[in-house]
C-alpha positions in Angstrom: -14.1 17.5 5.2 -11.6 16.0 7.6 -8.8 18.1 8.8 -5.4 17.4 7.0 -2.9 15.4 8.9 0.1 17.2 10.5 2.4 18.6 8.0 6.1 18.5 9.2 9.4 19.3 7.8 11.0 16.0 6.8 14.8 16.6 6.9 17.6 19.2 7.4 18.0 21.8 10.0 14.1 22.2 10.7 13.4 18.4 10.6 10.3 17.5 12.6 9.0 21.1 12.9 5.3 21.4 12.5 3.8 23.7 9.8 0.4 25.5 9.8 -1.8 24.6 6.9 -4.3 26.9 5.2 -8.0 26.1 6.0 -9.4 24.0 3.1 -6.1 23.3 1.7 -5.0 19.8 0.4 -1.4 19.8 1.4 1.1 17.6 -0.4 1.3 14.4 1.6 4.4 13.7 3.6 5.0 10.5 1.5 4.8 12.5 -1.7 7.1 15.3 -0.4 9.5 12.7 0.8 9.5 11.0 -2.7 10.0 14.4 -4.3 13.0 15.3 -2.3 14.4 11.8 -2.7 14.3 12.4 -6.5 15.8 15.9 -6.1 18.4 14.6 -3.5 21.3 17.0 -2.9 20.4 19.1 -6.0 18.7 21.6 -3.7 21.8 22.6 -1.9 22.7 26.3 -2.7 19.9 26.7 -5.3 17.0 29.4 -5.8 13.6 27.8 -5.4 10.2 29.4 -6.5 7.4 27.9 -4.5 4.4 28.9 -6.6 0.9 28.6 -5.1 2.8 28.0 -1.9 0.0 27.6 0.6 1.8 26.6 3.8 5.1 27.0 2.1 5.9 23.3 3.0 8.0 22.7 -0.3 10.0 25.9 -0.2 10.6 25.6 3.5 11.7 21.9 3.1 14.2 23.1 0.4 15.6 25.7 2.7 15.7 23.2 5.5 17.8 21.0 3.2 20.2 23.8 2.1 18.6 25.8 -0.6 20.1 29.3 -0.7 16.8 31.2 -1.3 13.1 30.4 -1.6 10.6 32.8 -3.2 7.1 32.1 -1.9 4.1 33.2 -4.1 0.8 33.0 -2.3 -2.2 35.3 -2.0 -3.5 34.0 1.5 -0.5 34.7 3.9 -1.9 33.5 7.1 -0.3 30.0 7.3 2.8 31.0 5.4 3.5 34.0 7.7 3.0 31.8 10.8 5.3 29.2 9.5 8.0 31.7 8.4 7.8 33.4 11.9 8.1 30.0 13.6 11.1 28.8 11.6 12.9 32.2 11.3 14.8 31.7 8.1 18.1 33.7 7.8 18.0 37.1 6.2 17.8 36.8 2.5 16.7 33.2 2.5 12.9 33.7 2.1 11.0 36.2 0.2 7.2 36.5 -0.1 5.2 37.7 -2.9 1.6 38.2 -1.9 0.2 38.2 -5.4 -1.7 36.2 -7.8 0.6 33.5 -9.4 0.2 34.9 -12.8 1.1 38.5 -11.8 4.0 37.2 -9.7 5.5 35.1 -12.4 5.1 38.1 -15.0 6.9 40.4 -12.6 9.6 37.9 -11.8 10.2 37.2 -15.5 10.2 41.0 -16.3 12.9 41.4 -13.6 15.0 38.6 -15.3 14.9 36.2 -12.3 15.7 32.6 -12.9 15.3 29.6 -10.5 16.9 26.2 -10.6 13.8 24.6 -9.1 10.1 25.8 -9.4 7.5 23.9 -7.7 3.9 24.7 -8.8 0.9 23.3 -7.1 -2.1 25.1 -8.6 -5.7 24.7 -7.3 -6.9 21.4 -8.5 -10.3 22.9 -9.5 -8.4 25.2 -11.9 -5.9 22.7 -13.2 -3.5 23.7 -15.8 -5.4 26.9 -16.6 -4.1 28.5 -13.5 -0.4 28.1 -14.6 1.2 31.4 -15.5 2.2 31.6 -19.4 5.7 32.9 -18.5 6.4 30.0 -15.9 9.0 28.5 -18.5 10.9 31.7 -18.7 11.7 31.5 -15.0 13.4 28.1 -15.3 17.3 28.8 -15.4 19.7 26.7 -17.4 19.7 23.1 -16.3 16.9 24.0 -13.9 13.4 22.2 -13.5 9.9 22.7 -13.0 7.9 20.3 -10.9 4.2 20.6 -11.4 1.8 18.9 -9.0 -1.6 17.9 -10.4 -4.5 15.8 -9.7 -4.1 12.3 -11.3 -6.7 12.8 -14.0 -5.2 16.1 -15.3 -3.1 15.8 -18.4 0.3 17.6 -18.4 0.5 20.9 -20.1 2.9 22.0 -22.8 5.2 24.6 -21.4 7.1 26.8 -23.7 10.9 26.3 -23.5 10.7 23.2 -21.3 10.8 19.5 -22.0 8.5 17.1 -20.0 10.9 14.3 -18.8 8.9 12.2 -16.3 5.7 11.6 -14.3 5.6 10.2 -10.7 2.3 9.3 -9.0 1.6 9.1 -5.2 -2.1 8.3 -4.9 -3.9 11.4 -6.3 -0.7 13.5 -6.2 1.0 13.6 -9.5 4.4 15.4 -10.2 5.2 16.2 -13.8 8.8 17.0 -14.2 10.0 19.5 -16.8 13.6 20.6 -17.6 15.2 23.2 -19.5 18.3 22.1 -21.6 21.5 21.2 -19.9 20.0 19.3 -16.9 
């Protein structure tokens, strides 16, 4: 398996900064991340972001770089994520890490009543939609959205409380967009 290409922050205060990537990971390509943030545009400024199955934290860190108020990272293998957070040094209160299984973390966040305006979920391709927490829809705030990254041959799941509104494909990276009413 060839090593992944360098992953860098694309815009904002950390533009150009390199990120560590977990061994064996298939990070979202720079082209796909750029397209995602072109779609999101300025809607990330001041919002709360949940980066589920965070890996390197590239999506949540990109959102913080572009002005998100807070990013919560859920990842069980923290080596790359911790290195990236140490290198970028987010401000106090901007980044929170939950070193848990995604299902347990989502359940805990839902039980605590936490809501996010943007949730990005990139479950392991080998597990597909079966890795998604049942409570993921409960975490999307009014007008918020969930972006699910999947392999191109995986059909979108039904997510309680959310409406699927679009699909964007970038080679094997497919983004499914879901919204809660009001957005």
